[in-house]
PDB file with one MODEL, atoms N, CA, C and O in Angstrom:
MODEL        1
ATOM      1  N   MET A   1      10.768   9.507  23.920  1.00  0.00           N
ATOM      2  CA  MET A   1      11.368   8.998  22.699  1.00  0.00           C
ATOM      3  C   MET A   1      10.855   9.830  21.526  1.00  0.00           C
ATOM      4  O   MET A   1       9.652  10.066  21.414  1.00  0.00           O
ATOM      5  N   SER A   2      11.757  10.276  20.654  1.00  0.00           N
ATOM      6  CA  SER A   2      11.358  11.099  19.518  1.00  0.00           C
ATOM      7  C   SER A   2      10.806  10.227  18.390  1.00  0.00           C
ATOM      8  O   SER A   2      11.199   9.075  18.207  1.00  0.00           O
ATOM      9  N   LYS A   3       9.898  10.816  17.659  1.00  0.00           N
ATOM     10  CA  LYS A   3       9.252  10.098  16.554  1.00  0.00           C
ATOM     11  C   LYS A   3      10.219   9.937  15.390  1.00  0.00           C
ATOM     12  O   LYS A   3      10.953  10.870  15.064  1.00  0.00           O
ATOM     13  N   LYS A   4      10.230   8.774  14.763  1.00  0.00           N
ATOM     14  CA  LYS A   4      11.034   8.542  13.572  1.00  0.00           C
ATOM     15  C   LYS A   4      10.212   8.953  12.362  1.00  0.00           C
ATOM     16  O   LYS A   4       9.080   8.500  12.190  1.00  0.00           O
ATOM     17  N   TYR A   5      10.775   9.799  11.534  1.00  0.00           N
ATOM     18  CA  TYR A   5      10.080  10.262  10.336  1.00  0.00           C
ATOM     19  C   TYR A   5      10.546   9.469   9.127  1.00  0.00           C
ATOM     20  O   TYR A   5      11.711   9.086   9.026  1.00  0.00           O
ATOM     21  N   ARG A   6       9.616   9.231   8.213  1.00  0.00           N
ATOM     22  CA  ARG A   6       9.925   8.533   6.978  1.00  0.00           C
ATOM     23  C   ARG A   6      10.717   9.438   6.046  1.00  0.00           C
ATOM     24  O   ARG A   6      10.673  10.662   6.167  1.00  0.00           O
ATOM     25  N   THR A   7      11.430   8.833   5.129  1.00  0.00           N
ATOM     26  CA  THR A   7      12.189   9.581   4.133  1.00  0.00           C
ATOM     27  C   THR A   7      11.292   9.863   2.932  1.00  0.00           C
ATOM     28  O   THR A   7      10.604   8.972   2.433  1.00  0.00           O
ATOM     29  N   VAL A   8      11.308  11.095   2.483  1.00  0.00           N
ATOM     30  CA  VAL A   8      10.507  11.474   1.321  1.00  0.00           C
ATOM     31  C   VAL A   8      11.161  10.869   0.076  1.00  0.00           C
ATOM     32  O   VAL A   8      12.359  11.050  -0.138  1.00  0.00           O
ATOM     33  N   PRO A   9      10.394  10.158  -0.739  1.00  0.00           N
ATOM     34  CA  PRO A   9      10.991   9.560  -1.941  1.00  0.00           C
ATOM     35  C   PRO A   9      11.332  10.604  -2.997  1.00  0.00           C
ATOM     36  O   PRO A   9      10.861  11.741  -2.944  1.00  0.00           O
ATOM     37  N   LYS A  10      12.143  10.205  -3.940  1.00  0.00           N
ATOM     38  CA  LYS A  10      12.461  11.059  -5.093  1.00  0.00           C
ATOM     39  C   LYS A  10      11.339  10.904  -6.109  1.00  0.00           C
ATOM     40  O   LYS A  10      10.829   9.804  -6.320  1.00  0.00           O
ATOM     41  N   PHE A  11      10.962  12.002  -6.730  1.00  0.00           N
ATOM     42  CA  PHE A  11       9.861  11.981  -7.688  1.00  0.00           C
ATOM     43  C   PHE A  11      10.387  12.282  -9.083  1.00  0.00           C
ATOM     44  O   PHE A  11      11.297  13.094  -9.252  1.00  0.00           O
ATOM     45  N   ARG A  12       9.805  11.623 -10.081  1.00  0.00           N
ATOM     46  CA  ARG A  12      10.218  11.836 -11.472  1.00  0.00           C
ATOM     47  C   ARG A  12       9.511  13.043 -12.092  1.00  0.00           C
ATOM     48  O   ARG A  12       9.982  13.615 -13.074  1.00  0.00           O
ATOM     49  N   SER A  13       8.365  13.421 -11.499  1.00  0.00           N
ATOM     50  CA  SER A  13       7.623  14.548 -12.057  1.00  0.00           C
ATOM     51  C   SER A  13       6.798  15.214 -10.958  1.00  0.00           C
ATOM     52  O   SER A  13       6.588  14.646  -9.886  1.00  0.00           O
ATOM     53  N   GLU A  14       6.344  16.404 -11.242  1.00  0.00           N
ATOM     54  CA  GLU A  14       5.486  17.115 -10.302  1.00  0.00           C
ATOM     55  C   GLU A  14       4.168  16.364 -10.125  1.00  0.00           C
ATOM     56  O   GLU A  14       3.621  16.313  -9.024  1.00  0.00           O
ATOM     57  N   ALA A  15       3.667  15.791 -11.200  1.00  0.00           N
ATOM     58  CA  ALA A  15       2.415  15.033 -11.130  1.00  0.00           C
ATOM     59  C   ALA A  15       2.563  13.832 -10.191  1.00  0.00           C
ATOM     60  O   ALA A  15       1.657  13.532  -9.413  1.00  0.00           O
ATOM     61  N   GLU A  16       3.700  13.152 -10.268  1.00  0.00           N
ATOM     62  CA  GLU A  16       3.946  12.012  -9.395  1.00  0.00           C
ATOM     63  C   GLU A  16       4.018  12.462  -7.933  1.00  0.00           C
ATOM     64  O   GLU A  16       3.495  11.787  -7.046  1.00  0.00           O
ATOM     65  N   GLU A  17       4.661  13.593  -7.690  1.00  0.00           N
ATOM     66  CA  GLU A  17       4.756  14.117  -6.326  1.00  0.00           C
ATOM     67  C   GLU A  17       3.373  14.519  -5.801  1.00  0.00           C
ATOM     68  O   GLU A  17       3.031  14.247  -4.650  1.00  0.00           O
ATOM     69  N   ARG A  18       2.597  15.161  -6.652  1.00  0.00           N
ATOM     70  CA  ARG A  18       1.247  15.575  -6.262  1.00  0.00           C
ATOM     71  C   ARG A  18       0.414  14.344  -5.875  1.00  0.00           C
ATOM     72  O   ARG A  18      -0.290  14.350  -4.865  1.00  0.00           O
ATOM     73  N   GLN A  19       0.506  13.309  -6.681  1.00  0.00           N
ATOM     74  CA  GLN A  19      -0.238  12.072  -6.417  1.00  0.00           C
ATOM     75  C   GLN A  19       0.210  11.450  -5.090  1.00  0.00           C
ATOM     76  O   GLN A  19      -0.618  10.947  -4.330  1.00  0.00           O
ATOM     77  N   PHE A  20       1.501  11.484  -4.815  1.00  0.00           N
ATOM     78  CA  PHE A  20       2.028  10.933  -3.572  1.00  0.00           C
ATOM     79  C   PHE A  20       1.461  11.672  -2.362  1.00  0.00           C
ATOM     80  O   PHE A  20       0.979  11.048  -1.417  1.00  0.00           O
ATOM     81  N   TRP A  21       1.520  13.019  -2.395  1.00  0.00           N
ATOM     82  CA  TRP A  21       1.078  13.793  -1.231  1.00  0.00           C
ATOM     83  C   TRP A  21      -0.431  13.767  -1.047  1.00  0.00           C
ATOM     84  O   TRP A  21      -0.920  14.014   0.055  1.00  0.00           O
ATOM     85  N   GLU A  22      -1.175  13.475  -2.102  1.00  0.00           N
ATOM     86  CA  GLU A  22      -2.625  13.316  -1.962  1.00  0.00           C
ATOM     87  C   GLU A  22      -2.964  12.064  -1.155  1.00  0.00           C
ATOM     88  O   GLU A  22      -4.031  11.981  -0.546  1.00  0.00           O
ATOM     89  N   ALA A  23      -2.057  11.097  -1.154  1.00  0.00           N
ATOM     90  CA  ALA A  23      -2.318   9.817  -0.488  1.00  0.00           C
ATOM     91  C   ALA A  23      -1.537   9.647   0.822  1.00  0.00           C
ATOM     92  O   ALA A  23      -1.734   8.654   1.521  1.00  0.00           O
ATOM     93  N   HIS A  24      -0.649  10.604   1.169  1.00  0.00           N
ATOM     94  CA  HIS A  24       0.180  10.457   2.362  1.00  0.00           C
ATOM     95  C   HIS A  24       0.071  11.690   3.255  1.00  0.00           C
ATOM     96  O   HIS A  24      -0.224  12.786   2.779  1.00  0.00           O
ATOM     97  N   ASP A  25       0.307  11.503   4.531  1.00  0.00           N
ATOM     98  CA  ASP A  25       0.240  12.575   5.516  1.00  0.00           C
ATOM     99  C   ASP A  25       1.634  13.158   5.732  1.00  0.00           C
ATOM    100  O   ASP A  25       2.582  12.425   6.013  1.00  0.00           O
ATOM    101  N   THR A  26       1.754  14.470   5.600  1.00  0.00           N
ATOM    102  CA  THR A  26       3.064  15.110   5.786  1.00  0.00           C
ATOM    103  C   THR A  26       3.595  14.929   7.204  1.00  0.00           C
ATOM    104  O   THR A  26       4.806  14.982   7.420  1.00  0.00           O
ATOM    105  N   ALA A  27       2.707  14.717   8.167  1.00  0.00           N
ATOM    106  CA  ALA A  27       3.141  14.540   9.559  1.00  0.00           C
ATOM    107  C   ALA A  27       3.985  13.279   9.730  1.00  0.00           C
ATOM    108  O   ALA A  27       4.722  13.162  10.709  1.00  0.00           O
ATOM    109  N   ASP A  28       3.888  12.342   8.800  1.00  0.00           N
ATOM    110  CA  ASP A  28       4.714  11.135   8.860  1.00  0.00           C
ATOM    111  C   ASP A  28       6.121  11.384   8.324  1.00  0.00           C
ATOM    112  O   ASP A  28       7.010  10.552   8.504  1.00  0.00           O
ATOM    113  N   TYR A  29       6.328  12.522   7.668  1.00  0.00           N
ATOM    114  CA  TYR A  29       7.594  12.802   6.997  1.00  0.00           C
ATOM    115  C   TYR A  29       8.338  14.014   7.556  1.00  0.00           C
ATOM    116  O   TYR A  29       9.549  14.138   7.372  1.00  0.00           O
ATOM    117  N   PHE A  30       7.617  14.910   8.240  1.00  0.00           N
ATOM    118  CA  PHE A  30       8.237  16.141   8.737  1.00  0.00           C
ATOM    119  C   PHE A  30       7.773  16.433  10.159  1.00  0.00           C
ATOM    120  O   PHE A  30       6.651  16.091  10.533  1.00  0.00           O
ATOM    121  N   ASP A  31       8.636  17.063  10.949  1.00  0.00           N
ATOM    122  CA  ASP A  31       8.270  17.521  12.289  1.00  0.00           C
ATOM    123  C   ASP A  31       7.580  18.871  12.125  1.00  0.00           C
ATOM    124  O   ASP A  31       8.238  19.907  12.034  1.00  0.00           O
ATOM    125  N   LEU A  32       6.254  18.850  12.087  1.00  0.00           N
ATOM    126  CA  LEU A  32       5.490  20.061  11.820  1.00  0.00           C
ATOM    127  C   LEU A  32       5.533  21.058  12.975  1.00  0.00           C
ATOM    128  O   LEU A  32       5.158  22.218  12.802  1.00  0.00           O
ATOM    129  N   SER A  33       5.985  20.620  14.152  1.00  0.00           N
ATOM    130  CA  SER A  33       6.097  21.558  15.271  1.00  0.00           C
ATOM    131  C   SER A  33       7.234  22.561  15.035  1.00  0.00           C
ATOM    132  O   SER A  33       7.286  23.608  15.680  1.00  0.00           O
ATOM    133  N   LYS A  34       8.128  22.241  14.123  1.00  0.00           N
ATOM    134  CA  LYS A  34       9.247  23.139  13.801  1.00  0.00           C
ATOM    135  C   LYS A  34       9.004  23.920  12.509  1.00  0.00           C
ATOM    136  O   LYS A  34       9.895  24.620  12.027  1.00  0.00           O
ATOM    137  N   ALA A  35       7.806  23.800  11.954  1.00  0.00           N
ATOM    138  CA  ALA A  35       7.486  24.488  10.699  1.00  0.00           C
ATOM    139  C   ALA A  35       7.452  25.998  10.915  1.00  0.00           C
ATOM    140  O   ALA A  35       7.043  26.482  11.971  1.00  0.00           O
ATOM    141  N   GLN A  36       7.884  26.721   9.905  1.00  0.00           N
ATOM    142  CA  GLN A  36       7.860  28.182   9.930  1.00  0.00           C
ATOM    143  C   GLN A  36       7.140  28.671   8.685  1.00  0.00           C
ATOM    144  O   GLN A  36       7.197  28.048   7.625  1.00  0.00           O
ATOM    145  N   ARG A  37       6.458  29.808   8.838  1.00  0.00           N
ATOM    146  CA  ARG A  37       5.741  30.389   7.701  1.00  0.00           C
ATOM    147  C   ARG A  37       6.768  30.898   6.678  1.00  0.00           C
ATOM    148  O   ARG A  37       7.713  31.607   7.024  1.00  0.00           O
ATOM    149  N   ALA A  38       6.560  30.523   5.429  1.00  0.00           N
ATOM    150  CA  ALA A  38       7.440  30.957   4.344  1.00  0.00           C
ATOM    151  C   ALA A  38       6.870  32.216   3.695  1.00  0.00           C
ATOM    152  O   ALA A  38       5.654  32.374   3.588  1.00  0.00           O
ATOM    153  N   THR A  39       7.742  33.090   3.271  1.00  0.00           N
ATOM    154  CA  THR A  39       7.307  34.264   2.523  1.00  0.00           C
ATOM    155  C   THR A  39       8.059  34.291   1.198  1.00  0.00           C
ATOM    156  O   THR A  39       9.224  33.902   1.117  1.00  0.00           O
ATOM    157  N   PHE A  40       7.377  34.753   0.176  1.00  0.00           N
ATOM    158  CA  PHE A  40       7.939  34.843  -1.158  1.00  0.00           C
ATOM    159  C   PHE A  40       7.676  36.250  -1.681  1.00  0.00           C
ATOM    160  O   PHE A  40       6.744  36.455  -2.458  1.00  0.00           O
ATOM    161  N   PRO A  41       8.483  37.217  -1.264  1.00  0.00           N
ATOM    162  CA  PRO A  41       8.195  38.615  -1.601  1.00  0.00           C
ATOM    163  C   PRO A  41       8.281  38.940  -3.088  1.00  0.00           C
ATOM    164  O   PRO A  41       7.659  39.903  -3.538  1.00  0.00           O
ATOM    165  N   ASN A  42       9.022  38.177  -3.849  1.00  0.00           N
ATOM    166  CA  ASN A  42       9.180  38.477  -5.270  1.00  0.00           C
ATOM    167  C   ASN A  42       8.320  37.596  -6.174  1.00  0.00           C
ATOM    168  O   ASN A  42       8.453  37.632  -7.397  1.00  0.00           O
ATOM    169  N   LEU A  43       7.439  36.807  -5.564  1.00  0.00           N
ATOM    170  CA  LEU A  43       6.588  35.919  -6.337  1.00  0.00           C
ATOM    171  C   LEU A  43       5.507  36.723  -7.034  1.00  0.00           C
ATOM    172  O   LEU A  43       4.777  37.482  -6.396  1.00  0.00           O
ATOM    173  N   LYS A  44       5.409  36.557  -8.329  1.00  0.00           N
ATOM    174  CA  LYS A  44       4.391  37.248  -9.105  1.00  0.00           C
ATOM    175  C   LYS A  44       3.272  36.262  -9.425  1.00  0.00           C
ATOM    176  O   LYS A  44       3.514  35.201  -9.999  1.00  0.00           O
ATOM    177  N   LEU A  45       2.049  36.620  -9.049  1.00  0.00           N
ATOM    178  CA  LEU A  45       0.918  35.758  -9.330  1.00  0.00           C
ATOM    179  C   LEU A  45       0.658  35.741 -10.827  1.00  0.00           C
ATOM    180  O   LEU A  45       0.698  36.779 -11.489  1.00  0.00           O
ATOM    181  N   SER A  46       0.395  34.578 -11.342  1.00  0.00           N
ATOM    182  CA  SER A  46       0.097  34.482 -12.764  1.00  0.00           C
ATOM    183  C   SER A  46      -1.384  34.749 -12.980  1.00  0.00           C
ATOM    184  O   SER A  46      -2.225  34.306 -12.198  1.00  0.00           O
ATOM    185  N   THR A  47      -1.689  35.458 -14.019  1.00  0.00           N
ATOM    186  CA  THR A  47      -3.073  35.752 -14.360  1.00  0.00           C
ATOM    187  C   THR A  47      -3.295  35.421 -15.825  1.00  0.00           C
ATOM    188  O   THR A  47      -2.360  35.395 -16.626  1.00  0.00           O
ATOM    189  N   THR A  48      -4.535  35.172 -16.151  1.00  0.00           N
ATOM    190  CA  THR A  48      -4.920  34.870 -17.521  1.00  0.00           C
ATOM    191  C   THR A  48      -6.080  35.768 -17.895  1.00  0.00           C
ATOM    192  O   THR A  48      -7.049  35.884 -17.145  1.00  0.00           O
ATOM    193  N   ALA A  49      -5.987  36.393 -19.034  1.00  0.00           N
ATOM    194  CA  ALA A  49      -7.076  37.230 -19.520  1.00  0.00           C
ATOM    195  C   ALA A  49      -8.184  36.345 -20.079  1.00  0.00           C
ATOM    196  O   ALA A  49      -7.925  35.377 -20.794  1.00  0.00           O
ATOM    197  N   ILE A  50      -9.427  36.697 -19.737  1.00  0.00           N
ATOM    198  CA  ILE A  50     -10.571  35.969 -20.281  1.00  0.00           C
ATOM    199  C   ILE A  50     -11.546  36.982 -20.868  1.00  0.00           C
ATOM    200  O   ILE A  50     -11.496  38.172 -20.556  1.00  0.00           O
ATOM    201  N   SER A  51     -12.418  36.493 -21.708  1.00  0.00           N
ATOM    202  CA  SER A  51     -13.483  37.315 -22.253  1.00  0.00           C
ATOM    203  C   SER A  51     -14.781  36.821 -21.634  1.00  0.00           C
ATOM    204  O   SER A  51     -15.066  35.624 -21.652  1.00  0.00           O
ATOM    205  N   LEU A  52     -15.560  37.731 -21.091  1.00  0.00           N
ATOM    206  CA  LEU A  52     -16.788  37.364 -20.406  1.00  0.00           C
ATOM    207  C   LEU A  52     -17.904  38.286 -20.860  1.00  0.00           C
ATOM    208  O   LEU A  52     -17.802  39.505 -20.722  1.00  0.00           O
ATOM    209  N   ARG A  53     -18.942  37.725 -21.388  1.00  0.00           N
ATOM    210  CA  ARG A  53     -20.078  38.529 -21.843  1.00  0.00           C
ATOM    211  C   ARG A  53     -21.064  38.678 -20.691  1.00  0.00           C
ATOM    212  O   ARG A  53     -21.531  37.691 -20.123  1.00  0.00           O
ATOM    213  N   LEU A  54     -21.375  39.937 -20.355  1.00  0.00           N
ATOM    214  CA  LEU A  54     -22.325  40.246 -19.298  1.00  0.00           C
ATOM    215  C   LEU A  54     -23.434  41.124 -19.852  1.00  0.00           C
ATOM    216  O   LEU A  54     -23.193  41.919 -20.761  1.00  0.00           O
ATOM    217  N   PRO A  55     -24.639  40.998 -19.326  1.00  0.00           N
ATOM    218  CA  PRO A  55     -25.680  41.938 -19.720  1.00  0.00           C
ATOM    219  C   PRO A  55     -25.254  43.362 -19.315  1.00  0.00           C
ATOM    220  O   PRO A  55     -24.652  43.563 -18.260  1.00  0.00           O
ATOM    221  N   GLN A  56     -25.570  44.324 -20.156  1.00  0.00           N
ATOM    222  CA  GLN A  56     -25.128  45.697 -19.909  1.00  0.00           C
ATOM    223  C   GLN A  56     -25.593  46.203 -18.536  1.00  0.00           C
ATOM    224  O   GLN A  56     -24.850  46.901 -17.846  1.00  0.00           O
ATOM    225  N   GLY A  57     -26.817  45.850 -18.145  1.00  0.00           N
ATOM    226  CA  GLY A  57     -27.329  46.286 -16.847  1.00  0.00           C
ATOM    227  C   GLY A  57     -26.512  45.751 -15.685  1.00  0.00           C
ATOM    228  O   GLY A  57     -26.262  46.467 -14.716  1.00  0.00           O
ATOM    229  N   LEU A  58     -26.091  44.482 -15.777  1.00  0.00           N
ATOM    230  CA  LEU A  58     -25.266  43.877 -14.731  1.00  0.00           C
ATOM    231  C   LEU A  58     -23.911  44.570 -14.664  1.00  0.00           C
ATOM    232  O   LEU A  58     -23.427  44.893 -13.580  1.00  0.00           O
ATOM    233  N   LEU A  59     -23.306  44.796 -15.817  1.00  0.00           N
ATOM    234  CA  LEU A  59     -22.014  45.474 -15.845  1.00  0.00           C
ATOM    235  C   LEU A  59     -22.128  46.878 -15.266  1.00  0.00           C
ATOM    236  O   LEU A  59     -21.251  47.313 -14.519  1.00  0.00           O
ATOM    237  N   ASP A  60     -23.201  47.590 -15.602  1.00  0.00           N
ATOM    238  CA  ASP A  60     -23.402  48.932 -15.054  1.00  0.00           C
ATOM    239  C   ASP A  60     -23.530  48.885 -13.532  1.00  0.00           C
ATOM    240  O   ASP A  60     -22.983  49.741 -12.837  1.00  0.00           O
ATOM    241  N   SER A  61     -24.247  47.891 -13.013  1.00  0.00           N
ATOM    242  CA  SER A  61     -24.400  47.748 -11.560  1.00  0.00           C
ATOM    243  C   SER A  61     -23.058  47.455 -10.887  1.00  0.00           C
ATOM    244  O   SER A  61     -22.764  47.983  -9.814  1.00  0.00           O
ATOM    245  N   ILE A  62     -22.256  46.618 -11.523  1.00  0.00           N
ATOM    246  CA  ILE A  62     -20.926  46.305 -10.979  1.00  0.00           C
ATOM    247  C   ILE A  62     -20.055  47.560 -10.974  1.00  0.00           C
ATOM    248  O   ILE A  62     -19.329  47.809 -10.011  1.00  0.00           O
ATOM    249  N   LYS A  63     -20.125  48.347 -12.041  1.00  0.00           N
ATOM    250  CA  LYS A  63     -19.330  49.571 -12.117  1.00  0.00           C
ATOM    251  C   LYS A  63     -19.756  50.574 -11.044  1.00  0.00           C
ATOM    252  O   LYS A  63     -18.913  51.256 -10.462  1.00  0.00           O
ATOM    253  N   VAL A  64     -21.052  50.663 -10.784  1.00  0.00           N
ATOM    254  CA  VAL A  64     -21.541  51.552  -9.727  1.00  0.00           C
ATOM    255  C   VAL A  64     -21.015  51.088  -8.368  1.00  0.00           C
ATOM    256  O   VAL A  64     -20.540  51.899  -7.573  1.00  0.00           O
ATOM    257  N   ALA A  65     -21.100  49.770  -8.101  1.00  0.00           N
ATOM    258  CA  ALA A  65     -20.599  49.220  -6.837  1.00  0.00           C
ATOM    259  C   ALA A  65     -19.100  49.463  -6.690  1.00  0.00           C
ATOM    260  O   ALA A  65     -18.628  49.794  -5.602  1.00  0.00           O
ATOM    261  N   ALA A  66     -18.356  49.301  -7.769  1.00  0.00           N
ATOM    262  CA  ALA A  66     -16.910  49.532  -7.735  1.00  0.00           C
ATOM    263  C   ALA A  66     -16.603  51.006  -7.502  1.00  0.00           C
ATOM    264  O   ALA A  66     -15.682  51.350  -6.761  1.00  0.00           O
ATOM    265  N   ASN A  67     -17.386  51.872  -8.143  1.00  0.00           N
ATOM    266  CA  ASN A  67     -17.194  53.309  -7.984  1.00  0.00           C
ATOM    267  C   ASN A  67     -17.418  53.732  -6.535  1.00  0.00           C
ATOM    268  O   ASN A  67     -16.683  54.573  -6.018  1.00  0.00           O
ATOM    269  N   LYS A  68     -18.422  53.159  -5.876  1.00  0.00           N
ATOM    270  CA  LYS A  68     -18.699  53.454  -4.462  1.00  0.00           C
ATOM    271  C   LYS A  68     -17.537  53.049  -3.573  1.00  0.00           C
ATOM    272  O   LYS A  68     -17.279  53.678  -2.547  1.00  0.00           O
ATOM    273  N   ARG A  69     -16.835  51.991  -3.975  1.00  0.00           N
ATOM    274  CA  ARG A  69     -15.694  51.498  -3.191  1.00  0.00           C
ATOM    275  C   ARG A  69     -14.369  52.102  -3.652  1.00  0.00           C
ATOM    276  O   ARG A  69     -13.320  51.851  -3.059  1.00  0.00           O
ATOM    277  N   ASP A  70     -14.432  52.891  -4.706  1.00  0.00           N
ATOM    278  CA  ASP A  70     -13.249  53.536  -5.278  1.00  0.00           C
ATOM    279  C   ASP A  70     -12.189  52.513  -5.709  1.00  0.00           C
ATOM    280  O   ASP A  70     -10.999  52.666  -5.433  1.00  0.00           O
ATOM    281  N   VAL A  71     -12.666  51.466  -6.396  1.00  0.00           N
ATOM    282  CA  VAL A  71     -11.769  50.439  -6.945  1.00  0.00           C
ATOM    283  C   VAL A  71     -12.159  50.192  -8.395  1.00  0.00           C
ATOM    284  O   VAL A  71     -13.304  50.441  -8.772  1.00  0.00           O
ATOM    285  N   PRO A  72     -11.234  49.708  -9.217  1.00  0.00           N
ATOM    286  CA  PRO A  72     -11.588  49.343 -10.592  1.00  0.00           C
ATOM    287  C   PRO A  72     -12.608  48.205 -10.601  1.00  0.00           C
ATOM    288  O   PRO A  72     -12.550  47.301  -9.766  1.00  0.00           O
ATOM    289  N   TYR A  73     -13.537  48.258 -11.548  1.00  0.00           N
ATOM    290  CA  TYR A  73     -14.594  47.247 -11.552  1.00  0.00           C
ATOM    291  C   TYR A  73     -14.053  45.843 -11.798  1.00  0.00           C
ATOM    292  O   TYR A  73     -14.611  44.875 -11.281  1.00  0.00           O
ATOM    293  N   GLN A  74     -12.968  45.707 -12.583  1.00  0.00           N
ATOM    294  CA  GLN A  74     -12.398  44.377 -12.806  1.00  0.00           C
ATOM    295  C   GLN A  74     -11.851  43.799 -11.492  1.00  0.00           C
ATOM    296  O   GLN A  74     -11.972  42.602 -11.232  1.00  0.00           O
ATOM    297  N   SER A  75     -11.253  44.662 -10.680  1.00  0.00           N
ATOM    298  CA  SER A  75     -10.729  44.205  -9.387  1.00  0.00           C
ATOM    299  C   SER A  75     -11.854  43.761  -8.472  1.00  0.00           C
ATOM    300  O   SER A  75     -11.724  42.766  -7.759  1.00  0.00           O
ATOM    301  N   LEU A  76     -12.951  44.491  -8.489  1.00  0.00           N
ATOM    302  CA  LEU A  76     -14.093  44.113  -7.660  1.00  0.00           C
ATOM    303  C   LEU A  76     -14.665  42.770  -8.108  1.00  0.00           C
ATOM    304  O   LEU A  76     -15.025  41.939  -7.274  1.00  0.00           O
ATOM    305  N   ILE A  77     -14.748  42.559  -9.401  1.00  0.00           N
ATOM    306  CA  ILE A  77     -15.229  41.273  -9.916  1.00  0.00           C
ATOM    307  C   ILE A  77     -14.319  40.145  -9.429  1.00  0.00           C
ATOM    308  O   ILE A  77     -14.809  39.097  -9.009  1.00  0.00           O
ATOM    309  N   LYS A  78     -12.991  40.349  -9.482  1.00  0.00           N
ATOM    310  CA  LYS A  78     -12.054  39.316  -9.021  1.00  0.00           C
ATOM    311  C   LYS A  78     -12.237  39.026  -7.537  1.00  0.00           C
ATOM    312  O   LYS A  78     -12.203  37.867  -7.124  1.00  0.00           O
ATOM    313  N   VAL A  79     -12.431  40.073  -6.727  1.00  0.00           N
ATOM    314  CA  VAL A  79     -12.637  39.882  -5.286  1.00  0.00           C
ATOM    315  C   VAL A  79     -13.908  39.093  -5.041  1.00  0.00           C
ATOM    316  O   VAL A  79     -13.910  38.150  -4.250  1.00  0.00           O
ATOM    317  N   TRP A  80     -14.997  39.469  -5.715  1.00  0.00           N
ATOM    318  CA  TRP A  80     -16.265  38.773  -5.535  1.00  0.00           C
ATOM    319  C   TRP A  80     -16.159  37.309  -5.962  1.00  0.00           C
ATOM    320  O   TRP A  80     -16.683  36.422  -5.289  1.00  0.00           O
ATOM    321  N   LEU A  81     -15.486  37.064  -7.072  1.00  0.00           N
ATOM    322  CA  LEU A  81     -15.321  35.673  -7.523  1.00  0.00           C
ATOM    323  C   LEU A  81     -14.491  34.865  -6.534  1.00  0.00           C
ATOM    324  O   LEU A  81     -14.824  33.718  -6.234  1.00  0.00           O
ATOM    325  N   ALA A  82     -13.421  35.451  -6.032  1.00  0.00           N
ATOM    326  CA  ALA A  82     -12.564  34.760  -5.068  1.00  0.00           C
ATOM    327  C   ALA A  82     -13.328  34.445  -3.784  1.00  0.00           C
ATOM    328  O   ALA A  82     -13.181  33.358  -3.225  1.00  0.00           O
ATOM    329  N   GLU A  83     -14.142  35.392  -3.314  1.00  0.00           N
ATOM    330  CA  GLU A  83     -14.933  35.158  -2.109  1.00  0.00           C
ATOM    331  C   GLU A  83     -15.935  34.024  -2.325  1.00  0.00           C
ATOM    332  O   GLU A  83     -16.112  33.177  -1.449  1.00  0.00           O
ATOM    333  N   LYS A  84     -16.576  34.004  -3.463  1.00  0.00           N
ATOM    334  CA  LYS A  84     -17.566  32.963  -3.760  1.00  0.00           C
ATOM    335  C   LYS A  84     -16.903  31.591  -3.847  1.00  0.00           C
ATOM    336  O   LYS A  84     -17.430  30.611  -3.321  1.00  0.00           O
ATOM    337  N   VAL A  85     -15.752  31.520  -4.509  1.00  0.00           N
ATOM    338  CA  VAL A  85     -15.047  30.249  -4.628  1.00  0.00           C
ATOM    339  C   VAL A  85     -14.579  29.765  -3.254  1.00  0.00           C
ATOM    340  O   VAL A  85     -14.660  28.574  -2.956  1.00  0.00           O
ATOM    341  N   ALA A  86     -14.093  30.679  -2.421  1.00  0.00           N
ATOM    342  CA  ALA A  86     -13.630  30.304  -1.083  1.00  0.00           C
ATOM    343  C   ALA A  86     -14.780  29.810  -0.220  1.00  0.00           C
ATOM    344  O   ALA A  86     -14.578  28.966   0.654  1.00  0.00           O
ATOM    345  N   ALA A  87     -15.977  30.319  -0.451  1.00  0.00           N
ATOM    346  CA  ALA A  87     -17.139  29.917   0.336  1.00  0.00           C
ATOM    347  C   ALA A  87     -17.656  28.537  -0.070  1.00  0.00           C
ATOM    348  O   ALA A  87     -18.371  27.896   0.701  1.00  0.00           O
ATOM    349  N   GLU A  88     -17.307  28.081  -1.254  1.00  0.00           N
ATOM    350  CA  GLU A  88     -17.790  26.774  -1.744  1.00  0.00           C
ATOM    351  C   GLU A  88     -17.090  25.620  -1.058  1.00  0.00           C
ATOM    352  O   GLU A  88     -17.378  24.460  -1.354  1.00  0.00           O
TER     353      GLU A  88
ENDMDL
END
């Protein structure tokens, strides 16, 4: 016998939808065995410029590390930050 899935309600806002999915399991609403990986080739990641004050010695060390890897130092900082956040 196949599982009966619930109907996803209509949401008035993204916040309401987010709140709903935080409290409900998608497995009750969708057959996840038929899920396929989605790709979004034209999706542009949004970025925000920030100002960050670093001691000159630290910045010099980061630039040396970036130079050894042949990457821009800002890119290396972003990679290191992303790795640290993912590890948390």
